[in-house]
C-alpha positions as CSV (number, residue, x, y, z in Angstrom):
1,M,-1.0,-42.8,-23.2
2,V,-0.4,-41.7,-19.6
3,Q,-3.4,-42.3,-17.2
4,G,-4.7,-39.2,-15.5
5,L,-3.2,-36.7,-17.9
6,G,-6.6,-35.1,-18.6
7,E,-7.2,-34.6,-14.9
8,F,-3.7,-33.2,-14.4
9,N,-4.1,-30.7,-17.2
10,K,-7.5,-29.6,-15.8
11,R,-6.0,-29.0,-12.3
12,W,-2.9,-27.4,-13.7
13,G,-5.0,-25.0,-15.8
14,A,-7.0,-23.9,-12.7
15,I,-4.0,-22.9,-10.7
16,P,-3.4,-19.4,-12.1
17,K,-7.0,-18.4,-11.6
18,A,-7.1,-19.7,-8.0
19,V,-3.7,-18.2,-7.1
20,R,-4.7,-14.8,-8.6
21,L,-8.0,-14.7,-6.6
22,A,-6.3,-15.8,-3.4
23,A,-3.5,-13.3,-3.8
24,Q,-6.0,-10.5,-4.6
25,T,-8.1,-11.2,-1.4
26,A,-5.0,-11.4,0.8
27,L,-3.6,-8.2,-0.7
28,E,-6.9,-6.4,-0.1
29,K,-7.1,-7.5,3.5
30,G,-3.5,-6.6,4.2
31,A,-3.9,-3.1,2.5
32,T,-7.0,-2.5,4.5
33,E,-5.3,-3.3,7.8
34,L,-2.2,-1.2,6.9
35,V,-4.4,1.8,6.0
36,A,-6.5,1.5,9.2
37,D,-3.3,1.5,11.3
38,M,-1.8,4.4,9.4
39,N,-4.9,6.4,9.8
40,K,-4.8,5.8,13.6
41,T,-1.3,7.2,13.8
42,K,-1.5,10.2,11.4
43,P,-0.7,13.5,13.0
44,I,-3.4,15.7,11.5
45,Q,-6.9,15.0,10.1
46,E,-6.1,16.6,6.7
47,I,-3.9,13.7,5.7
48,R,-5.7,10.9,3.9
49,V,-4.2,7.4,3.7
50,G,-5.7,4.9,1.3
51,W,-5.0,2.1,-1.1
52,T,-5.8,1.5,-4.8
53,W,-5.4,-0.9,-7.5
54,G,-2.9,0.8,-9.8
55,E,-1.3,4.2,-9.5
56,A,-1.4,6.5,-6.4
57,P,-2.6,10.1,-6.8
58,K,0.0,12.4,-8.2
59,G,2.4,13.9,-5.6
60,S,1.4,11.6,-2.7
61,I,3.7,9.4,-0.6
62,A,3.5,5.8,-1.9
63,L,4.9,2.5,-0.9
64,G,6.4,0.5,-3.7
65,S,3.7,-1.1,-5.7
66,Y,3.3,-4.9,-5.7
67,G,3.0,-6.1,-9.2
68,E,4.0,-5.0,-12.7
69,P,2.4,-2.1,-14.6
70,G,-0.5,-3.2,-16.6
71,Q,-1.2,-6.2,-14.4
72,S,-4.5,-6.5,-12.4
73,L,-2.6,-7.3,-9.2
74,R,-0.8,-4.0,-8.7
75,I,-1.8,-2.5,-5.3
76,T,-0.5,0.8,-4.0
77,I,-0.8,2.3,-0.5
78,Y,-0.5,6.1,-0.5
79,A,-0.8,9.1,1.7
80,T,-1.9,12.5,0.5
81,A,-3.3,15.7,2.1
82,T,-6.0,18.2,1.4
83,T,-6.1,21.7,2.7
84,A,-8.8,24.4,2.7
85,D,-7.6,25.4,-0.7
86,G,-7.7,21.9,-2.2
87,A,-5.3,19.0,-2.6
88,F,-1.7,19.7,-1.5
89,P,0.0,16.3,-1.2
90,A,3.3,17.6,0.0
91,V,1.8,18.2,3.5
92,A,1.7,14.4,4.0
93,R,5.4,14.1,3.2
94,W,6.3,17.1,5.5
95,F,4.7,15.5,8.5
96,E,6.2,12.1,7.8
97,F,9.8,13.4,7.5
98,G,9.7,16.9,9.0
99,T,11.1,20.1,7.6
100,S,14.0,22.3,8.5
101,E,13.6,25.9,9.6
102,R,12.1,28.1,7.0
103,R,12.8,31.8,6.5
104,T,11.7,34.3,3.9
105,K,14.2,36.3,1.9
106,K,13.7,39.1,4.4
107,G,14.6,36.8,7.3
108,A,11.1,36.3,8.8
109,Y,10.8,33.0,10.5
110,R,8.2,30.7,9.0
111,G,8.5,27.8,11.4
112,R,9.6,24.2,11.3
113,I,7.5,21.0,11.2
114,A,8.8,18.2,13.4
115,A,8.8,14.7,12.0
116,H,5.8,12.6,13.0
117,P,6.3,9.3,11.3
118,Y,3.0,7.6,10.7
119,F,3.4,5.9,7.3
120,Y,6.6,3.9,7.0
121,P,6.9,2.7,10.6
122,V,3.5,1.1,10.3
123,Y,4.5,-0.5,7.0
124,R,7.7,-1.8,8.4
125,A,5.9,-3.3,11.4
126,R,3.2,-5.0,9.4
127,K,5.2,-6.0,6.2
128,R,6.1,-9.5,7.3
129,R,2.5,-10.2,8.4
130,V,1.0,-9.2,5.1
131,K,3.6,-11.1,3.1
132,S,3.0,-14.2,5.1
133,R,-0.7,-13.9,4.6
134,V,-0.3,-13.7,0.8
135,T,2.0,-16.7,0.7
136,R,-0.3,-18.7,3.0
137,E,-3.4,-17.9,0.9
138,I,-1.6,-18.8,-2.3
139,N,-0.5,-22.1,-0.9
140,K,-4.1,-22.9,0.3
141,A,-5.4,-22.1,-3.1
142,I,-2.9,-24.4,-4.8
143,K,-3.6,-27.2,-2.3
144,G,-7.4,-26.8,-2.7
145,I,-7.4,-27.5,-6.4
C-alpha cells in the first residue's frame, strides 16, 4: 500500500470546504467595496445599490451573477430605486443609461434624463481587482491545507 495515502485523502477532502469559505469571504469583501463605490457615484438618493446571495429584486439593474442557480456561492450586485409612491426600479436604469426626449400624444414635452453612469463604470474599474482577490484567497486556502 502507498505510504501517506490516508493523509493525502484527508487533505484532498478538505479542499472544497476551504475553497468555498475563501471564495465566499473574498466575494463578500469585493461586493461590499463595489456597492460602496457605486453608492458614492449614484446621481440621486432614491437609487439603492446593494448585493445579495441569489437573485436581485425584480426589475432592478443587475450585474451577471457569479455562480450557478441553486449554488450557495451565487452573488448578485444590483441597483433599484424607490420613489414616494413605492418601488420603481426603472428609475435606476433611466439614470444609468439616460432617456430620449419624451412627449405626450398631445405633444407636451415631458423632459429628458441625461445619462449619469454610476453602476457599470465602477464595475468595470474594479472587476480585475475583485477577480484577483478571489483567485488569491482560493490559492491561499489550498496552500494552507
